[in-house]
C-alpha positions in Angstrom: 30.0 5.4 -57.5 29.8 3.4 -54.2 30.7 5.0 -51.1 32.7 3.9 -48.2 30.1 3.8 -45.9 26.8 5.6 -44.7 28.4 8.7 -42.7 30.9 9.3 -46.1 27.8 9.2 -48.1 25.9 11.6 -45.9 29.1 13.9 -45.7 28.7 13.9 -49.6 25.3 14.6 -49.8 25.3 17.3 -47.3 28.4 19.1 -49.0 26.7 19.1 -52.5 23.8 20.9 -50.8 26.6 23.6 -49.2 25.5 22.0 -45.7 27.9 20.2 -43.4 27.6 17.6 -40.7 26.9 19.6 -37.9 24.1 21.2 -39.8 22.9 17.3 -40.2 23.5 16.5 -36.8 21.3 19.5 -35.4 18.7 18.5 -38.0 18.2 15.1 -36.7 19.1 15.7 -33.2 22.3 13.9 -32.7 25.8 14.8 -31.7 28.7 15.4 -34.0 30.5 12.8 -32.5 27.8 10.2 -33.6 28.0 11.2 -36.9 31.9 11.1 -36.8 31.4 7.3 -35.7 29.1 7.1 -38.9 32.0 8.2 -41.0 34.5 5.7 -39.0 32.2 3.0 -40.2 29.6 2.7 -37.4 26.0 1.9 -38.5 23.0 4.5 -37.5 20.4 3.2 -35.7 17.1 3.0 -37.7 15.5 6.1 -36.4 18.7 8.1 -37.4 19.2 6.4 -40.6 15.3 7.6 -41.4 15.7 11.1 -40.1 18.7 11.7 -42.0 16.8 10.5 -45.6 14.0 12.8 -45.0 16.3 15.8 -44.2 18.4 14.9 -47.6 15.1 14.2 -49.5 14.0 17.6 -48.5 17.0 19.5 -49.6 17.5 17.7 -52.4 13.9 17.7 -53.6 13.9 14.1 -54.3 11.7 11.3 -53.5 12.3 9.7 -50.1 12.3 6.3 -51.4 15.2 6.8 -53.7 17.3 8.5 -50.7 16.5 5.6 -48.7 17.6 3.2 -51.5 21.2 5.2 -51.5 21.4 5.5 -48.1 21.0 1.8 -47.9 23.5 0.8 -50.9 26.1 3.0 -48.8 25.9 0.3 -45.7 26.1 -2.3 -48.0 22.2 -3.2 -48.2 20.9 -4.3 -51.6 17.2 -2.4 -51.2 15.3 -1.8 -54.6 12.1 0.0 -54.3 11.3 -1.2 -57.5 10.8 -4.9 -56.8 
């Protein structure tokens, strides 16, 4: 299922793990308003994109390369780690 945008993808992922966007904001050192802007369609800076992916990889016990691929896809970027 393709997500609306990166921020919405993050929200769905953290909710699956019983967390919320405030939790993610604290983990990556960002303001909640920044994460709200992502949900409104703004794209994250590379630093935050990678920090979010690392945190999701940890809480989901999934390989970081898969999380990066999914996060990229949520932004409309075709990034295939298998090629």
